[in-house]
Each structure stands twice: as structure tokens, then as C-alpha cells.
N, C-alpha and C positions, 0 to 999 in steps of 0.2 A: 806598775806599782807607783803609788803616789808618795811624794816626799812629805816628811814631817814639817809642819809649819812652825815658825817661831811663835812663842807665846810671850808677848812683850809686857814689861812692867809699865807703870805710868811714867811719863817723861819727867825728868828732873833737870832743872836749870840752875847749876851751881853759880853761874854768872851770866851776864847778858850775851856772851859770845858762844856758849856751849849748851847743848842739850844731850843728856845721857838717857839711855834706856837699856834694860837687861832682859835677856830671854830667860824665863823661869825654867825652861826645860834643859837648855844646854850651857847656860852661863855666858853666852856671847854678849858683849857690850857693843852697842852702836853709839858712836860719838859723832855728833854733828856740830860743825863749826860754822857760826854765822858771822861772816865778815861784814865790815862796813860797806856801804854802797860803792865807794871808790876803789874797792879791792876786787880781786877775781871772785867768781861764784863761790857759793857755800860748798863745803866738802864733807864727806863722811869717811870714817875709818872704823874698823872692827877689831876688837881685842877679845881674846879668850885666855884666861889664866895669866893675864898680864902681857901676853905676847901679841904683837901686832900681826894681823892677818892681812897680807897684801892681796887684794882682789878688786876687780872692777865691778863685781857683783856681790850681793849679800851672800856670805857663806851659808851652806846648808845647816839646818838644825840637826845636831847629833845629840839626842837626849842621853843624859848620863844618869846612872843610878846614884841616888844620894844616900850615903851611909849615915845612919843616925847615931 
């Protein structure tokens, strides 16, 4: 059985240090932090419904039914 893949929005850059994108299917946000060259490497975090998802890998896409 194959896993459902995320369907990402276009990237949004609210400032020079962050990139945001959202999965259209499950609402997962991927936040990428771009540090200056003298700091540690860039990092990513994932949030769904405002909650931080602690994971070393991208969480699975869990499509939700949208109520109109």
C-alpha cells in the first residue's frame, strides 16, 4: 500500500530567515529556518493545528475531509 504524498502550497517567505509551506490535503505546515552562515545548519519543524510535531522525518500525510 502506497502512502499519500503531501501536496504543498507555494513557498512563502515572511522574512529573510523563514520559509513556510502548507500541505493542501492535511494542513501540515513545514517551517524552514535559514540561519546566518556563522550559525549551525538550517533546520525544519512541522506543525499541524498549531501543535509542534516532534520528528526527525517529515510526518505522513493524513488527508482530512474539509467541511464546507
